[in-house]
N, C-alpha and C positions, 0 to 999 in steps of 0.2 A: 504494500500500500504506500502510496506516495506521501511524503511528509507534509505537503500542503493540505492534503485531505485530513491528516491527523490534526493539524492546526485547526482546521475548520470544524471538525467534529468535536474536538475538545472545547473550543470556544462556545459552540452551540450547546453542548451538553452541560457546561458549567453555567453559562450566563442566560440561556434561554428561559429557565424557570423564573429568574428574576424579572426578565423583560415581560413575560406573560403575566406575572403577578402585578407588575406596574400597569399593564394594559387593563387588567380587570379592576383594580382598586383605584387607579388614577392618582397614585402616590407611590412613594418609594416602598418597596416590599418590607424594609426594616420598620417603617412606620405602620404598615398594614398587619404584618404577622410577627414582628419582633426580631431582634438581633439574633437571639439563640436559634430560633426556627430557621432563619435565613442561613446562619452559619452551619446548620446541619443539612438543610435541603440542598444547597448548591454542591457540596462534595458528594452527596449521595448520588445525584444525577451524573456527575462526572465519573465516579467509580463504577456506576452501572454501565456506562459507555465503555469504560476501560475493560471491564470483565467481558463484555460482549465482543469487543475487538480482539481480546486475547484468545477467544475461541475460534476465530476465523482461520481457515487453512490458507497456506500460502507457501512461499519459498522457505528454505531451511531457516532456522532461527538465527544462524550466524549472519545471514544476508539481510536481516530485517532490522529496521531502526528500533530504538528503545521507545516503546509505546509511552511509558510513564514520563520520560523526559520530554519527548516531543509534544505530548498532550499538555504538560506543564507550560511549555513555551507557548502553545496555542492559547491557553487560558490568559497568559500575561499579555500576549499581542492583541487579542480580541477584547480585552477589558475596557479600554477607553471608548470604543465604539458602542459596546453593549451598555455601558453606564450612561453614555449620552442618549441612547434609546430609552433607557429607564427614566432619565430626566425629562425626556420629551413627553412621556405619558404623565409626568407629574406637573407639566406646564412650563418647563424650561427646555434646555437641550436644543433640539433642532427647531423648536418654535421660535427661538430667539437667534437663529442662525444668521451670520453676517457674510455669507458667501465664501469666497476663495480663501480669505485669511483664516477663517475658522476651520475650513477643510484642511489647510496646511497644518494648523495646530493639532488637529485630530490625528493626522498622519504622523506627525512628530511624536505625539503622546503614545501612539501605538508602537513606535520603534524603541523608545526609552522606557524600560520597566519601572523606573522610579515614579513615573507619572501614573502608571496603573496602581501602584501602591498608594500614592497620594489620593487619587480619585476614589479608590476603594475605602479609604479612611473617611472621606466626605460622604460616601455613599452608604457606609455602614456595613460593608462586606469584607472588611480587612481581616477579620478573624477567619472567615471562610477561605479567603485567598491564601493566607499564610498557612493555615492548617492543611489545605489541599497541597500546597507546594511542598511542605515538609513531608507529607505522606508519600507523594509521588517520588521524591528523592529516595526515601527509604525503600519503596517498592522497587525502584530501579536497582539499587545496590543489593537488595535481598533476592530478587527473582529474575532480574534481566541483565545480569552482568555480561552475558554472552551476546547481547544485542548492542549495536553500534550507536554512537552519538556522532562521530565523524565518519562520513561514508567511506567504505573500504577503498574505492578508487581514489579518493582524495588522500588517504593515508599513504598510498604508494607515491603520490606526487610530493607529499610533504615529508617523505623519508622517515615515517614512523617505523619503529621496529615491532615485529610481532612478538608478543610476550611469550608465546608458546615455543618459539624456535630459538629464542636467545637464552643466555645462561640463566 
C-alpha cells in the first residue's frame, strides 16, 4: 500500500469522528461531549483502522512500510486541515477565510508539526494527539521493527548498511 494512502487513511480515521461531531453539534466536539470522551474516541477510531490495515494481505513484511509510523505522520499532517473543518462547523474556520494567504498558512501548518500540536491545544484534542502518537511509536518498536521507515531503494542510495549482514 502506498504511503500517501496510509497518510490519508490515518488522517481520516483519527480526525473524521471529530469533524462529524462538529457537523452534528455545530460546536467543537470537546464542548459537545467533553475532553475525556474526545481523547478516547479519536484513538479508538485510528487503532480500529490500524488493526484493519494490519490484516490486509500484500507483499512480504520486509517490503512494507511501518503502518504505525506512517499513520502517525498522517495524523500530524492532516491535523490542521481537519481542525479548520471543525472550526468551520463551529462558525469560524473556512467561514472567515481570506483566500490565498490563509491557504498558504494552512499548507505551512500542515508541513510543520509544531502547528498541529498548537492547534490541537486550542482545539482540545492535544491529549488524544499525544496519546495516539506515543502508542503508535510503541507499537512500531514492539511489533513492526521489520517494516521500513526509509524505503529500501533509498537506503541503497544513501549507503545505509544492512544490520543483518554487518558485524
